[in-house]
N, C-alpha and C positions, 0 to 999 in steps of 0.2 A: 157410276164407270166404275172403281175402283173394286166391286164386288163382280163384275165380270171380267176386268181385265187383268186386276193383279192378281182374284182368289178364283180368277175361272168358277165363282160362282153361280148360282140361277136364283127365280125373283125369292124362291124362299130364303135362302141366303141374303138376300136385301130386305128382306121383311123380319129376319131374326135381328138386323143390325139396326132398322128402325125402331121392332123393338125393344131392344135394348136402350137404346135413346130414349124413346119412351116412359121405359120403365125407369131413367133417371131425373128423369123428368120429375114424374110422378112423386116418384121417395122424398125431391127436396122441395116438393113444393110442399111438403107435410112439415117441415121444419124451415122453411123460409121466414115466414112471419115471425115468430119466436126471435133469428138471429138478426134482424131486421132494427128490431124493439130494442133486444140488449148492443148490439151495435152499430146502429144510423145505416141509411139506406147508401148510403158513399163506402163505410168498408166493404157490405156485402156485394156495394154492384160491381168494387176492386178484386176481390177477390173472386165471390164467379166469373167477371172475366176473365181472368189469369187461370181461373180450373179451366175454362173452356177452353182457351185457344192453346195451352199448356198439353190439351188430351187428345187435339188436336194432331199433334207430332206422331203419338203412336196411330191415331185411326189414317192420316196418312202413309206409313211405316210398315204398317203387320203385312205379314205374309199367308195369315192365316184370318180362321173365320172367330176364334172364342178372343184369340184377343186384342182382334178390332170391336170385337163386339164389347170387350169390356173400358175400352177408351170411349168407347159411342156411349156407355151406364151415365161417365164421370162426365163426359161433354151436353148429353142432358141435364142435368142439374146441372152445370155452371150456365148451361143457358137461357132455362126456362126463370134458376135464381135473377139471373142480368136482367131478363124481359119484365118481371112481372117488378121485382124494385125496382125500376124503369119508372115501370105504370103508376105503380103505390106512391113516387115519390113527386112525379108529375103532376096526381091530383091531388096531393094534401099542398103540395109550392104552390099551386097555380090560385088568381084570385078567385072568387066563387063569382063571381060577376060575371068571368070572362071564359071561366070553364070549361063551359064549351066549345067554343074557339082555339083555348089551350089544346083540348087532348086530340080536335082536330089534327088542329099543325102536328101535333106528337105525333099521332099513328099513319098521316101522309110523310112523317120525314122518317119514320120508324120503317115501316113497309114501301117505301121508295125507296130506302136505303139500303132497306135488303134484294130489294129484284136488283138494284142496280149493282150492289155487290155479287148476287148470282148470278148475273148477267158476266160481270170483270171475271168472277173466279172459271165461268167457263168458257169463256175465250181465253185464257189463261191456259187452261189447262186442256185448250184445241192446238194450244201454239208449242205448251212447253210438257203438261202432263199434270196426272190429274195429282203426284203429287207433291209437282210443286207449286201447284196453286194454290192447294188447301195449308202447305206454306207458307206460303207466299203472303195467305189470309191472314196466318197464327201469326205471323211475325208481325201483318199493317194492325191486327186485332191489339196483339202486348203494345203496338207505340202508341193507342189509343190511350192507356193508363197513363200517361202524362196528365191527359185532361182534369186529371183527380188535384194536379194542383195548377194545372195552369187558369182552369173553367172552373173551378170545385161546384158542387150542386149551393144550392141556396139554402138557408135554415130550415125550419118545416116553416117559419111564422114570414118570414121574409119576402114581401113584396104582397100579404095579404092586403086587401082593406081592411086600413080599422086594427092592425096587430100595432100591439106593446110592446 
């Protein structure tokens, strides 16, 4: 919607924007595992969530394709670092006896949340505009950073059967 309404762009411009997001994801995937080992999953999730949320503001406000692509490149990195770190943390912190059930609940919550979020942002975009909807989503994401202190991730061995 932003490409068409703000930039008056074409499907090529939209493809370039998605390509920049994907390139940011790929580049980040190359270093996120060592970052998790060095700093821990919780730190990587917090920083990458912050990066993704802050990158959404220039995406929402950019008046030309190149700045929007640069912001999308950064956003793609934050997005993949967050999702892969949460996925790895879920797998490593779930009891092996019920790992499949834990992962199915995690996946349902993750993709269900994305679907509901997309619906909510789309509805807000229809009512208030795309820029306002993206900025509201970014503000909501920034608010979720409080979960680091309100509901921290369990330690890697916490909750495991037979853990010492």
